N, C-alpha and C positions, 0 to 999 in steps of 0.2 A: 465196804463190803467188810461184813461178817466172816470168818471162818475160822471154823475149827476150835482151833490155838482157840480163838474169844470161851469154845465154853465146851469147856477139859470134861463137866458132863454126860457131854452129850459126841464121844467118841472120838474128840480131841487126843488126847494118854498125852502122856508125857514131856513126848516132843513135840507134839503143836499140832500135827495136822492130817484128817484124817485122809483115810486116800482118798472121795468127793472133793475134799477144800481142795488137795494138793493138787485133782484134774484139772478146776475152776481155775489154781492158780499158772497152775505148767500155760491154759488155754490162753489166759486175758496177758502171760510173759511175749510167748507167743501171736499173738498179735499184736501189742506193742511196741515190739518187735517189726510185725511185720511195717505195718503203718506208718514203724519211726526207717525206711530202709526204703516206701516209696515220698516218703520229704523229701529223704535225704537224696539220692535217685532222679526229684523234677529243679531240685535246683542246683544241681550238679546241670540236669539239660541244660536251662534256664539261663544258668552263666556261659556254657561252652556253644548254645545254636545263637548264629544271626542272628542280626535284628531277623525281624519282614516285611520288606515295603509293600507298600500297597498304591495301586493301580490310583493319580491324583481322582481319576473318575467318584471313585469313590464317594470322594467327600462331594462332588457335583448335587444336591437337591432341584430336584421337581419344581415346590415354591423357596421362590431366591431373595423376598419381598424382605421389605425392610418399614419397619411402622411404628412411631414415635421416637427412630432414632436406633432398634433395637435390632441388629443383623438375624437374616430366616429366625425372622420373628414368628411362625406357627409348630417352626421345628424347635422353638428355643419354648415355645409353650407346649408342647408333650409332652412336657416333666409334668407340667403341673400335677394334672390327676394320684402320684403322685406322692406328692407333701399335699392332697385333698386325705387322703388314703395316712399316708404316717404320720403326720402332726399328730390329726387326731384317737390315733395309736396308742403309741410315745403319750400323747397326756391321758391319757384313762392306763397304761399300764402302772405308768410315774406316776397320777393323784389319782387312780379313782376305785381305786382299795384293792391291791393286788389285782388287776389285769384280768376283768370281767368275771372277776368271782373262782379263782382258779385258784388253786390250794398246793397246787404241786410247782414246788422251788426252780425245775428243770423249764416244765412245763411256759411256766413263765417267759421265764430267762430265751427261752426259742422266740415265744411271740414280739417281747423290747427286741431281740434280734431282726429282724422279721420287718419292723419298727422302721429303726432303725437303719438296716438297709433300705425300705421305701423309701426312708426321708436323706441317703445318699446318691439311690439313684437317682432320681429329684434332680439333686442341685449338679452330681458327673454329669448327666445327659442335657442341664446344659448348659454347662459348661462346655461339653464340649455343643454345638450346635451353635454358639455364638461364633465362637470360628475355627471351623472342622478343619480339622489337618489329623497332616500323625502324631504326630505327638498327643495333642489331648480326648483323642477316641477312646485311650485305656479310661476314660474314664467317666465311657457312653458303657461303656462294656460290661 
């Protein structure tokens, strides 16, 4: 962010901040404080609350057949479409000349993180569905 202090000929003055830049700076600090407080409150809540237990019936699926030695095969294979979308997207972002021709760095980073999330969700879902229980459930979420 460029402040008026960076441009003294545009009203930055001797102290470095014009009225508009000072107001923007105050707003940014307030937003950072609110975001930091929310993160801290979430972390404290996570540490202070007991672990949630789910019903064992949550992990019983309608189709629990094993094919080719893979337990819950069809449930495990439901992660495959995420992998089919994520891997080509990652390859295009990394080696495709700027992620679909997007020139904005932050937008390209957003797409890259989206495809990383797809691949991560595919592996997490497959890991959970191989042997579903409460400890592995977080990887499917």
